[in-house]
C-alpha positions, -999 to 999 in steps of 0.1 A, spaced: -61 -129 -500 -55 -105 -470 -37 -116 -439 -50 -105 -406 -33 -103 -371 -50 -117 -339 -61 -83 -328 -78 -75 -362 -105 -101 -359 -134 -75 -358 -119 -56 -388 -117 -89 -407 -154 -96 -400 -164 -61 -411 -143 -63 -443 -157 -97 -452 -192 -82 -446 -184 -54 -471 -172 -79 -497 -205 -97 -493 -225 -65 -496 -206 -55 -528 -216 -89 -546 -248 -85 -565 -254 -122 -562 -273 -129 -529 -290 -161 -516 -320 -152 -537 -303 -144 -569 -292 -112 -583 -302 -82 -560 -296 -45 -556 -263 -36 -540 -269 -16 -507 -244 13 -512 -256 31 -481 -248 1 -460 -215 -4 -476 -205 33 -469 -216 29 -433 -196 -3 -429 -165 11 -444 -167 41 -421 -170 17 -392 -139 -2 -404 -119 31 -407 -130 40 -371 -120 5 -359 -87 7 -376 -81 41 -360 -89 29 -325 -69 -3 -329 -37 12 -345 -35 42 -321 -34 20 -291 -10 -7 -302 13 -21 -275 50 -29 -282 42 -66 -289 15 -58 -313 37 -33 -332 62 -61 -335 36 -83 -351 27 -54 -375 64 -50 -384 66 -87 -393 33 -87 -412 34 -109 -443 19 -81 -466 40 -54 -454 61 -38 -482 96 -52 -485 128 -35 -498 124 -47 -534 90 -30 -536 104 4 -523 134 2 -546 112 -3 -577 89 25 -566 113 52 -554 144 48 -576 149 48 -613 175 31 -635 185 7 -607 215 -14 -616 218 -46 -595 254 -55 -584 263 -89 -569 290 -108 -551 316 -101 -524 347 -110 -546 356 -137 -520 329 -164 -517 297 -156 -535 264 -136 -536 240 -132 -508 204 -131 -521 192 -117 -487 205 -82 -496 198 -63 -528 224 -38 -536 232 -15 -566 232 21 -579 202 40 -589 188 76 -593 164 96 -571 154 129 -585 182 124 -611 209 121 -584 230 90 -581 228 70 -549 239 35 -537 208 15 -526 211 -14 -502 180 -34 -491 176 -63 -468 150 -84 -486 128 -110 -468 109 -123 -499 72 -122 -508 62 -159 -507 76 -191 -493 99 -198 -523 114 -163 -524 116 -163 -486 138 -194 -487 159 -180 -515 163 -147 -496 170 -167 -462 141 -146 -447 164 -114 -448 191 -129 -427 224 -119 -442 255 -140 -443 291 -128 -442 292 -126 -481 263 -102 -479 279 -77 -456 312 -79 -476 292 -71 -507 278 -40 -490 312 -30 -478 326 -33 -513 298 -13 -528 299 14 -500 337 19 -506 330 25 -543 302 50 -534 326 67 -511 353 70 -537 329 86 -561 311 107 -535 277 90 -539 253 89 -510 241 56 -495 206 47 -488 198 15 -468 165 -3 -462 166 -22 -430 143 -53 -426 159 -84 -408 153 -105 -377 191 -106 -374 222 -119 -391 223 -155 -401 236 -177 -372 244 -208 -391 276 -228 -388 287 -220 -423 282 -182 -417 302 -184 -385 330 -203 -403 332 -176 -429 335 -149 -404 301 -136 -395 312 -115 -366 341 -98 -383 320 -91 -414 294 -73 -392 321 -54 -374 337 -44 -406 304 -32 -420 298 -11 -390 333 4 -394 328 11 -431 294 28 -424 309 50 -397 340 59 -419 321 71 -449 325 108 -460 293 107 -479 258 110 -462 242 76 -455 205 72 -446 189 41 -431 152 35 -432 139 7 -408 109 -6 -428 100 -37 -408 123 -54 -383 156 -40 -373 171 -69 -355 205 -71 -336 238 -67 -354 222 -76 -386 205 -43 -387 232 -21 -370 257 -33 -396 239 -12 -422 222 14 -399 253 32 -385 242 62 -405 239 100 -404 202 96 -403 183 66 -389 146 68 -399 118 44 -388 84 36 -402 58 42 -374 50 5 -369 86 -9 -373 108 -21 -345 146 -17 -338 163 -38 -311 193 -57 -299 173 -90 -298 138 -101 -305 111 -100 -278 109 -138 -278 147 -142 -275 148 -117 -247 119 -134 -228 137 -168 -232 169 -155 -218 156 -134 -189 125 -154 -178 130 -188 -196 96 -183 -209 88 -171 -246 53 -164 -236 64 -133 -218 72 -116 -252 48 -88 -244 66 -80 -211 99 -82 -229 88 -59 -257 76 -32 -234 108 -34 -213 130 -32 -245 117 1 -258 119 -11 -294 91 10 -309 98 42 -330 83 66 -304 105 51 -276 137 51 -297 131 88 -309 128 99 -272 160 81 -264 178 98 -293 187 65 -311 167 74 -342 162 107 -359 128 107 -376 95 87 -377 75 83 -410 38 79 -402 21 50 -418 -13 49 -435 -43 40 -415 -40 3 -406 -3 0 -414 20 4 -445 6 -29 -459 -28 -12 -464 -15 15 -487 21 7 -500 19 34 -527 13 61 -502 41 50 -478 65 48 -508 58 84 -516 64 94 -479 98 76 -477 109 92 -510 101 126 -497 120 119 -465 151 106 -484 152 137 -507 147 161 -478 175 146 -458 199 144 -488 192 181 -495 202 189 -458 236 174 -465 243 191 -498 264 219 -483 283 197 -459 319 190 -466 333 154 -462 347 162 -427 314 177 -416 295 146 -428 319 123 -410 318 145 -378 281 147 -379 278 109 -378 305 105 -351 290 131 -328 255 116 -333 265 81 -321 287 95 -293 258 115 -281 234 85 -276 230 79 -238 247 112 -228 232 145 -219 247 166 -246 272 142 -261 307 153 -276 315 183 -297 344 195 -317 371 213 -296 374 250 -299 411 246 -299 423 248 -335 452 225 -327 431 199 -313 412 179 -339 395 155 -313 362 156 -296 355 170 -261 326 160 -239 300 186 -230 281 179 -197 248 196 -187 248 221 -159 229 197 -137 255 169 -143 283 194 -135 266 202 -101 262 166 -93 298 159 -101 309 188 -79 288 177 -50 300 141 -53 337 152 -54 333 174 -24 307 153 -4 328 152 28 330 191 29 292 192 23 285 166 50 307 186 75 288 219 67 255 200 71 265 187 105 276 221 116 243 236 106 223 208 123 243 213 155 237 250 154 201 245 149 199 221 179 218 246 202 194 274 193 162 252 199 176 239 233 
């Protein structure tokens, strides 16, 4: 049974009409199937899907990212990778079912696969804690990333979580430090790591595994520091202002690509990834293999520096670059020419104000 979102009511009506037309059993018994009408209605559905999904606002994209039928990490792992070997436990407390982790092959190349898994139905969602990881989940990922780094195996992460689990037990076991250590581990790797945001990329729960050389988003996924409902509750004390919050937060793939926070967008099939999971799995696999090939000729130091410069560049004009001085192994900041002019004017504003007053006084004396 298909699940429909609030803005898909017309599409639901048309698809139910098609199902009725395909049935040979009408109110008057067996009747001939009207194939012409079916084709016309299906064409109308495709047109309606195109109109709807090309004009989604930020809140509607949030709903699509959370869609019940949207493919989850487990689906992609089974479709994209071969010989996947599941590994469990953090060697301290236990195993976290909300994250799937293990080694597998993609085009006969070994990779570490980490996937935040929400679950497919109520029972598996409860078992997976709705994709909200606990400290032992992050520690499991850290353990496996260190193994991958030791044996020079790339890391692939599938991000899909509303955020890290905020329960008392998780806090008692060091949730904050586990997230911080996971970010540190991701940033310190000397192997390429690629993160694909397939649904929700929520808060520190996502960034803990998405501090990568390449951050890729599906077209209708979201990536933000907090949920729109949470933002609306804090800023306006009104969860009903979720649309306003979602627009202000710039959490869609297009917005984040413009801001330089992500590196690539994977287009989804018409109507979202849940309407053609097989096609989107093929596109994700192509993106992963393409990006892994790009890093084949990079040394360990170049991979590390690539990731470092990428994150230092966010929010700046041109970011940081390696110093040309051979004795200096640090990074230097590169400002744009416009920024340099602004800085120069600001530092010498009194001089320019004096020059301005002299010019004005000269013009006044000429006029009078």
